Each structure stands twice: as C-alpha cells, then as structure tokens.
MARKOLVO-181664 format. One record per residue (C-alpha): residue number from 1; residue in three letters; x, y, z. Coordinates in steps of 0.02 Angstrom, whole numbers. Each point is the difference from the previous one (the first is absolute). Last residue first. Layout:
+-----+------+--------+--------+--------+
| seq | type |      X |      Y |      Z |
+-----+------+--------+--------+--------+
| NUM |  ala |      X |      Y |      Z |
...
+-----+------+--------+--------+--------+
//
This chain:
+-----+------+--------+--------+--------+
| seq | type |      X |      Y |      Z |
+-----+------+--------+--------+--------+
| 319 |  unk |   -156 |   -285 |    122 |
| 318 |  unk |      9 |      6 |    190 |
| 317 |  unk |    123 |   -144 |      5 |
| 316 |  unk |     24 |   -177 |     62 |
| 315 |  unk |    123 |    -83 |   -121 |
| 314 |  unk |    -96 |   -128 |    -99 |
| 313 |  unk |    -53 |   -182 |      8 |
| 312 |  unk |   -119 |    -45 |    140 |
| 311 |  unk |    -32 |    170 |     78 |
| 310 |  unk |    -13 |     89 |   -167 |
| 309 |  unk |   -120 |   -133 |    -66 |
| 308 |  unk |   -102 |     17 |    159 |
| 307 |  unk |    -14 |    189 |    -18 |
| 306 |  unk |    -49 |    -18 |   -183 |
| 305 |  unk |   -137 |   -123 |     49 |
| 304 |  unk |    -65 |    125 |    128 |
| 303 |  unk |    -10 |    131 |   -137 |
| 302 |  unk |    -94 |   -123 |   -109 |
| 301 |  unk |   -117 |    -37 |    146 |
| 300 |  unk |    -37 |    183 |     33 |
| 299 |  unk |    -29 |     30 |   -185 |
| 298 |  unk |   -123 |   -144 |     -6 |
| 297 |  unk |    -94 |     68 |    151 |
| 296 |  unk |    -19 |    169 |    -86 |
| 295 |  unk |    -51 |    -89 |   -160 |
| 294 |  unk |   -140 |    -97 |     85 |
| 293 |  unk |    -62 |    153 |     97 |
| 292 |  unk |     -6 |    102 |   -161 |
| 291 |  unk |    -88 |   -139 |    -96 |
| 290 |  unk |   -139 |    -20 |    128 |
| 289 |  unk |    -81 |   -160 |     65 |
| 288 |  unk |   -116 |    -14 |   -151 |
| 287 |  unk |    136 |     47 |   -124 |
| 286 |  unk |    117 |   -136 |     67 |
| 285 |  unk |   -140 |   -130 |      0 |
| 284 |  unk |    -49 |     45 |   -179 |
| 283 |  unk |    185 |     -8 |    -52 |
| 282 |  unk |     20 |   -179 |     56 |
| 281 |  unk |    156 |    -63 |     90 |
| 280 |  unk |     73 |   -174 |    -25 |
| 279 |  unk |    166 |     47 |    -77 |
| 278 |  unk |     12 |    168 |     91 |
| 277 |  unk |    -29 |    -84 |    168 |
| 276 |  unk |    125 |   -136 |    -46 |
| 275 |  unk |    132 |    129 |    -46 |
| 274 |  unk |    -20 |     89 |    167 |
| 273 |  unk |     17 |   -166 |     92 |
| 272 |  unk |    155 |    -45 |   -100 |
| 271 |  unk |     83 |    167 |     37 |
| 270 |  unk |    -36 |    -20 |    185 |
| 269 |  unk |     63 |   -181 |      1 |
| 268 |  unk |    156 |     47 |    -97 |
| 267 |  unk |     41 |    134 |    129 |
| 266 |  unk |    -30 |   -125 |    140 |
| 265 |  unk |    116 |   -128 |    -81 |
| 264 |  unk |    141 |    127 |    -27 |
| 263 |  unk |    115 |    -47 |    145 |
| 262 |  unk |     87 |   -155 |    -70 |
| 261 |  unk |     24 |     76 |   -172 |
| 260 |  unk |   -108 |     25 |   -154 |
| 259 |  unk |     80 |     84 |   -152 |
| 258 |  unk |    -95 |    -96 |   -136 |
| 257 |  unk |   -160 |    -12 |    103 |
| 256 |  unk |     -3 |    189 |     20 |
| 255 |  unk |     14 |     15 |   -189 |
| 254 |  unk |   -158 |   -106 |    -21 |
| 253 |  unk |    -95 |     97 |    133 |
| 252 |  unk |     46 |    173 |    -66 |
| 251 |  unk |    -46 |    -53 |   -177 |
| 250 |  unk |   -171 |    -67 |     55 |
| 249 |  unk |    -24 |    161 |     99 |
| 248 |  unk |     21 |    104 |   -158 |
| 247 |  unk |   -118 |   -108 |   -103 |
| 246 |  unk |   -136 |     10 |    134 |
| 245 |  unk |     18 |    187 |     28 |
| 244 |  unk |    -17 |     31 |   -187 |
| 243 |  unk |    140 |     77 |   -104 |
| 242 |  unk |     30 |   -147 |   -118 |
| 241 |  unk |   -185 |    -49 |    -21 |
| 240 |  unk |      3 |   -191 |     -9 |
| 239 |  unk |    -31 |    -27 |    187 |
| 238 |  unk |   -161 |    103 |     -9 |
| 237 |  unk |    -56 |     47 |    177 |
| 236 |  unk |     44 |    182 |     33 |
| 235 |  unk |     23 |     98 |   -160 |
| 234 |  unk |   -120 |   -102 |   -108 |
| 233 |  unk |   -131 |    -16 |    139 |
| 232 |  unk |      5 |    187 |     35 |
| 231 |  unk |    -22 |     41 |   -185 |
| 230 |  unk |   -142 |   -127 |      0 |
| 229 |  unk |    -85 |     86 |    146 |
| 228 |  unk |     19 |    170 |    -85 |
| 227 |  unk |    -81 |    -56 |   -165 |
| 226 |  unk |     80 |     33 |   -169 |
| 225 |  unk |   -114 |    -58 |   -141 |
| 224 |  unk |     23 |   -181 |    -49 |
| 223 |  unk |    124 |   -121 |    -77 |
| 222 |  unk |     53 |    -52 |    177 |
| 221 |  unk |    176 |    -71 |    -19 |
| 220 |  unk |     54 |     75 |   -166 |
| 219 |  unk |    -76 |    170 |     32 |
| 218 |  unk |     76 |      6 |    174 |
| 217 |  unk |    172 |    -48 |    -67 |
| 216 |  unk |    -11 |    138 |   -131 |
| 215 |  unk |    -31 |    128 |    138 |
| 214 |  unk |    121 |    -75 |    128 |
| 213 |  unk |    164 |     91 |    -24 |
| 212 |  unk |    -10 |     51 |    184 |
| 211 |  unk |    -36 |    184 |    -37 |
| 210 |  unk |   -103 |    -54 |   -152 |
| 209 |  unk |   -123 |    -87 |    115 |
| 208 |  unk |    -20 |    155 |    109 |
| 207 |  unk |    -21 |    111 |   -153 |
| 206 |  unk |   -133 |   -116 |    -70 |
| 205 |  unk |    -90 |      6 |    168 |
| 204 |  unk |    -11 |    190 |     -6 |
| 203 |  unk |    -38 |      8 |   -187 |
| 202 |  unk |   -144 |   -122 |     18 |
| 201 |  unk |    -58 |     83 |    161 |
| 200 |  unk |    -14 |    169 |    -88 |
| 199 |  unk |   -109 |    -77 |   -136 |
| 198 |  unk |   -106 |    -89 |    130 |
| 197 |  unk |    -21 |    162 |     98 |
| 196 |  unk |    -52 |     92 |   -159 |
| 195 |  unk |   -127 |   -135 |    -42 |
| 194 |  unk |    -72 |     16 |    175 |
| 193 |  unk |     34 |   -136 |    127 |
| 192 |  unk |   -111 |   -134 |     74 |
| 191 |  unk |     74 |    -78 |    157 |
| 190 |  unk |    122 |   -143 |     12 |
| 189 |  unk |    168 |     81 |     11 |
| 188 |  unk |    -67 |    169 |     60 |
| 187 |  unk |     89 |    147 |    -81 |
| 186 |  unk |    130 |    104 |     93 |
| 185 |  unk |    165 |    -77 |    -48 |
| 184 |  unk |    136 |     50 |    122 |
| 183 |  unk |      1 |   -151 |    114 |
| 182 |  unk |      9 |   -118 |   -147 |
| 181 |  unk |    149 |     99 |    -65 |
| 180 |  unk |     90 |      8 |    168 |
| 179 |  unk |    -25 |   -182 |     45 |
| 178 |  unk |     44 |    -72 |   -170 |
| 177 |  unk |    161 |    102 |     -5 |
| 176 |  unk |     48 |    -44 |    179 |
| 175 |  unk |    -27 |   -186 |    -29 |
| 174 |  unk |    101 |      9 |   -161 |
| 173 |  unk |    139 |     88 |     94 |
| 172 |  unk |     17 |   -126 |    141 |
| 171 |  unk |     -9 |   -150 |   -116 |
| 170 |  unk |    129 |     80 |   -114 |
| 169 |  unk |    119 |     32 |    144 |
| 168 |  unk |     -8 |   -182 |     55 |
| 167 |  unk |     20 |    -49 |   -183 |
| 166 |  unk |    160 |     97 |    -32 |
| 165 |  unk |     82 |    -39 |    167 |
| 164 |  unk |    -29 |   -187 |    -22 |
| 163 |  unk |     69 |      8 |   -177 |
| 162 |  unk |    160 |     83 |     61 |
| 161 |  unk |     17 |   -125 |    141 |
| 160 |  unk |    -20 |   -144 |   -122 |
| 159 |  unk |    126 |     73 |   -123 |
| 158 |  unk |    136 |     10 |    132 |
| 157 |  unk |    -47 |   -172 |     66 |
| 156 |  unk |     41 |    -86 |   -165 |
| 155 |  unk |    -60 |      1 |   -180 |
| 154 |  unk |    154 |     89 |    -69 |
| 153 |  unk |    -45 |    174 |    -60 |
| 152 |  unk |     -6 |     45 |   -186 |
| 151 |  unk |   -177 |    -15 |    -68 |
| 150 |  unk |    -96 |     11 |    163 |
| 149 |  unk |     94 |    157 |     52 |
| 148 |  unk |      0 |     76 |   -175 |
| 147 |  unk |   -188 |    -23 |    -11 |
| 146 |  unk |    -32 |     71 |    173 |
| 145 |  unk |    106 |    155 |    -33 |
| 144 |  unk |    -77 |     26 |   -172 |
| 143 |  unk |   -175 |     -7 |     71 |
| 142 |  unk |     53 |    128 |    131 |
| 141 |  unk |     75 |    110 |   -135 |
| 140 |  unk |   -161 |    -12 |   -101 |
| 139 |  unk |   -108 |     49 |    149 |
| 138 |  unk |    108 |    154 |     32 |
| 137 |  unk |     -8 |     46 |   -185 |
| 136 |  unk |   -190 |    -16 |     -3 |
| 135 |  unk |     -9 |    117 |    150 |
| 134 |  unk |    107 |    128 |    -93 |
| 133 |  unk |   -112 |    -11 |   -153 |
| 132 |  unk |   -154 |     35 |    107 |
| 131 |  unk |     87 |    147 |     87 |
| 130 |  unk |     37 |     88 |   -166 |
| 129 |  unk |     82 |    171 |     10 |
| 128 |  unk |     19 |     -3 |    189 |
| 127 |  unk |     94 |   -166 |     -3 |
| 126 |  unk |    114 |     54 |   -143 |
| 125 |  unk |     58 |    151 |    100 |
| 124 |  unk |    185 |    -19 |    -44 |
| 123 |  unk |     51 |    -29 |    182 |
| 122 |  unk |   -133 |   -132 |     29 |
| 121 |  unk |     46 |    -92 |   -160 |
| 120 |  unk |    187 |      6 |     37 |
| 119 |  unk |    -24 |    -67 |    177 |
| 118 |  unk |   -114 |   -136 |    -69 |
| 117 |  unk |    134 |    -49 |   -126 |
| 116 |  unk |    141 |    -19 |    126 |
| 115 |  unk |   -109 |   -106 |    114 |
| 114 |  unk |    -63 |   -111 |   -141 |
| 113 |  unk |    178 |    -19 |    -65 |
| 112 |  unk |     59 |    -63 |    169 |
| 111 |  unk |   -138 |   -129 |     19 |
| 110 |  unk |     20 |    -65 |   -178 |
| 109 |  unk |    190 |      1 |     14 |
| 108 |  unk |     -8 |   -105 |    159 |
| 107 |  unk |   -118 |   -129 |    -76 |
| 106 |  unk |    101 |    -13 |   -161 |
| 105 |  unk |    166 |    -20 |     91 |
| 104 |  unk |    -70 |   -146 |     98 |
| 103 |  unk |    -35 |     30 |    183 |
| 102 |  unk |     89 |    -75 |    151 |
| 101 |  unk |    155 |    107 |    -19 |
| 100 |  unk |   -101 |    161 |     -3 |
|  99 |  unk |    -77 |    -41 |    168 |
|  98 |  unk |     11 |    175 |     77 |
|  97 |  unk |    -23 |     80 |   -172 |
|  96 |  unk |   -168 |    -89 |    -20 |
|  95 |  unk |    -60 |     67 |    168 |
|  94 |  unk |     54 |    175 |    -51 |
|  93 |  unk |    -88 |    -17 |   -169 |
|  92 |  unk |   -164 |    -57 |     79 |
|  91 |  unk |     11 |    143 |    127 |
|  90 |  unk |     23 |    128 |   -140 |
|  89 |  unk |   -143 |    -75 |   -100 |
|  88 |  unk |   -112 |      8 |    154 |
|  87 |  unk |     50 |    180 |     41 |
|  86 |  unk |    -32 |     57 |   -179 |
|  85 |  unk |   -169 |    -87 |     -4 |
|  84 |  unk |    -52 |     77 |    165 |
|  83 |  unk |    -19 |   -117 |    149 |
|  82 |  unk |    142 |     72 |    104 |
|  81 |  unk |    -74 |    176 |    -18 |
|  80 |  unk |    142 |    124 |     30 |
|  79 |  unk |     65 |    -41 |   -174 |
|  78 |  unk |   -157 |     80 |    -73 |
|  77 |  unk |      0 |    -51 |   -183 |
|  76 |  unk |   -152 |   -108 |    -35 |
|  75 |  unk |   -121 |     -8 |    146 |
|  74 |  unk |     28 |    179 |     61 |
|  73 |  unk |      3 |     72 |   -176 |
|  72 |  unk |   -160 |    -91 |    -46 |
|  71 |  unk |    -86 |     54 |    161 |
|  70 |  unk |     54 |    181 |    -30 |
|  69 |  unk |    -70 |     -1 |   -177 |
|  68 |  unk |   -166 |    -77 |     55 |
|  67 |  unk |    -29 |    120 |    144 |
|  66 |  unk |    -30 |    -48 |    182 |
|  65 |  unk |     20 |    149 |    117 |
|  64 |  unk |    151 |     -3 |    116 |
|  63 |  unk |    158 |    -36 |   -101 |
|  62 |  unk |    134 |    -53 |    125 |
|  61 |  unk |    -97 |    -57 |    153 |
|  60 |  unk |   -150 |    -43 |   -109 |
|  59 |  unk |    104 |   -126 |    -97 |
|  58 |  unk |     69 |    -79 |    159 |
|  57 |  unk |   -176 |    -17 |     71 |
|  56 |  unk |    -74 |    -76 |   -159 |
|  55 |  unk |    142 |   -123 |    -31 |
|  54 |  unk |    -75 |   -165 |     57 |
|  53 |  unk |     -1 |    -62 |   -182 |
|  52 |  unk |   -188 |    -30 |     20 |
|  51 |  unk |    -20 |    176 |     66 |
|  50 |  unk |    102 |     85 |   -135 |
|  49 |  unk |    -97 |    -87 |   -138 |
|  48 |  unk |   -165 |     37 |     88 |
|  47 |  unk |     42 |    185 |      8 |
|  46 |  unk |     35 |      2 |   -187 |
|  45 |  unk |   -162 |    -89 |    -43 |
|  44 |  unk |   -107 |     97 |    124 |
|  43 |  unk |     66 |    163 |    -73 |
|  42 |  unk |    -56 |    -51 |   -174 |
|  41 |  unk |   -176 |    -32 |     66 |
|  40 |  unk |     -4 |    171 |     85 |
|  39 |  unk |     67 |     89 |   -156 |
|  38 |  unk |   -147 |    -71 |    -98 |
|  37 |  unk |     22 |   -126 |   -139 |
|  36 |  unk |     26 |    -13 |   -188 |
|  35 |  unk |    143 |   -124 |    -23 |
|  34 |  unk |    180 |     63 |      4 |
|  33 |  unk |     12 |    -39 |    186 |
|  32 |  unk |    -32 |   -183 |    -45 |
|  31 |  unk |    164 |     -6 |    -98 |
|  30 |  unk |    101 |     84 |    138 |
|  29 |  unk |    -73 |   -113 |    133 |
|  28 |  unk |     33 |   -156 |   -104 |
|  27 |  unk |    176 |     61 |    -35 |
|  26 |  unk |     39 |     42 |    180 |
|  25 |  unk |    -48 |   -175 |     56 |
|  24 |  unk |    101 |    -81 |   -140 |
|  23 |  unk |    152 |    110 |     31 |
|  22 |  unk |     -8 |    -45 |    185 |
|  21 |  unk |    -10 |   -182 |    -55 |
|  20 |  unk |    155 |     14 |   -106 |
|  19 |  unk |    100 |     90 |    135 |
|  18 |  unk |    -57 |   -130 |    127 |
|  17 |  unk |     56 |   -143 |   -114 |
|  16 |  unk |    175 |     74 |    -11 |
|  15 |  unk |      0 |     32 |    188 |
|  14 |  unk |    -53 |   -178 |     39 |
|  13 |  unk |    128 |    -74 |   -118 |
|  12 |  unk |    146 |     95 |     78 |
|  11 |  unk |    -75 |    -40 |    170 |
|  10 |  unk |     13 |   -189 |    -20 |
|   9 |  unk |    172 |     10 |    -82 |
|   8 |  unk |     69 |    110 |    139 |
|   7 |  unk |    -73 |   -111 |    137 |
|   6 |  unk |     64 |   -160 |    -82 |
|   5 |  unk |    175 |     75 |     -1 |
|   4 |  unk |    -16 |     46 |    184 |
|   3 |  unk |    -65 |   -175 |     41 |
|   2 |  unk |    155 |    -80 |    -75 |
|   1 |  unk |    -50 |   -141 |   -119 |
+-----+------+--------+--------+--------+
//
C-alpha cells in the first residue's frame, strides 16, 4: 500500500475517534457540572479538561476566564481549535475524501454525511439547546463509522491501518480521561468520608464510567459499590473492557503485526513491551507509585509509538 494512502486512512480513523472521545470527556464534565457543587469545584473540572487536552493556553488566549459555556463552544464548534469536535470531523472527512477510491461507498457516505449533519446542527443551534443529546449523536456517528468500516471493508492493509489509528487514539484519550477525572476528585481514596462525600463520589465515579460506556460493565465485573481503584483497574488493566488501555494496546499490537515490514521491528517491540506491562500490571502497585505519574508516562510512550508508526509506514507529517 502507498504510504500516503495509509497515512490518510490512519488519520481519518484517529480524527473520528478523537471527536468521539472529546464528546465523551465533555459529556462527563457537563453531567457532573449539573450535580450540587461549588463554583470552585466546577471550575477545577473545566480547567482540568482543558489542561489534559493541552488546550488551556490556547483557550485563554481567545476566551480569557474559564467559563463552562465558553469551554463547550471552544471544544465543540471552534474551527480555530484543531481538536474541537467540528475540526476533527472536518479533518476525518478530508482524509476520507483524499482516499475515496480505497473506501467502500458506505464508509465514504458515513463520513461525508456526518460532516454535513454536524454543520447543520451547529448552524441550527441544536448543540446549545441540548449539549448532552449532541454528544450522544457524536458518539453514535463514531460507532456507525466503525461498524460500517468493519462490515464493508476488505480485510486488508487499508482496514488494518484504520484500526491501528482508532485504537492508538483511544488509548491516548482513555488515559487522559482517567487522569483528569482522578486528578479532579477531592476525596481521599482510602480515608473515611462523610455520607455526603460518599454520595457525591458515587455520582462522580458513575459519570466517569458512563462516559466510557463502562457503568454496566463495572457492575457485571465487580458486583460491588463503585470504588476508585477498581474504576482505575477496569479502565487501565482489564483486557475485556473495550475502551481500556490494555484492550486498546492489544488491538494496536495485533494490527501492527498484520502490516509489519522490514523496518518495523523496533516499533513492534515497543508496542509489545507496553502490552506486556499492562497484561502483568497490578492496580495496587500503580496506585502506590502514583496514578498521575503512571498515566503521564503512558501518554508519552503512546505518543512515541505514534511517531514510530509514522516513521515506519506513513508519510512524515505534522498531523
């Protein structure tokens, strides 16, 4: 396969997944902001979301003071923000258009219709009227895109590069989501908490689990009250949780093996090492050494893996 074609397919999938995950992060913040809480606590949530997305400085340059409505607008419909939902869906559509001949009609029409529909929804004010419903729509269109891709594309290198892009992006975003929400919660994991704190924590952790479609999964796996360390274990180490770091890296590694070439051995080694650490890791050891430090290092390694994949297979670019 031509490296330029592989590059477009890889980034088309990454941008589609990024739009979905941005919607998930915004949704959990929006839902938790509706809970009874002080303005200071709410501010920490919105500031944390911008920080973990590495967008705090660019937001402040255009909007100044952090306000929920401005953060939502900046992360959803600001075309000057390359990580906004509108920008991601636009970039996904442009990458799809560049390799239109490689895609099935269904995959192209799904990408194109998503872009046309999001423009209509933003223009008509549907996002402002019901942000939660808009975020659900973004997630649904991403699910549809993945389903149509797997259901209609030939199982060859084109599909493998698309899957690799999806799961590399998912690993990055899940790590960011876990990091920002664990960083934001104020109560002590292991200390005694008041009844009110426990009630707030239940809704807080429930919102986090729902943001990754993990609430029912948690109940099925643990059959217990929601505990922060178990939420972390589910989203980091469980290979059977679809949006976990372990499950995402397993997919990256298996698709890397399917497109391997004579210069990709080092990239496969790095991916394999990261997978092995997730496979044999223990959540008590991760929590003891520091969850934030662990996730920061993980994000660095995923970014490094993306750089190596680009070097080995794709057109070098600043994307």
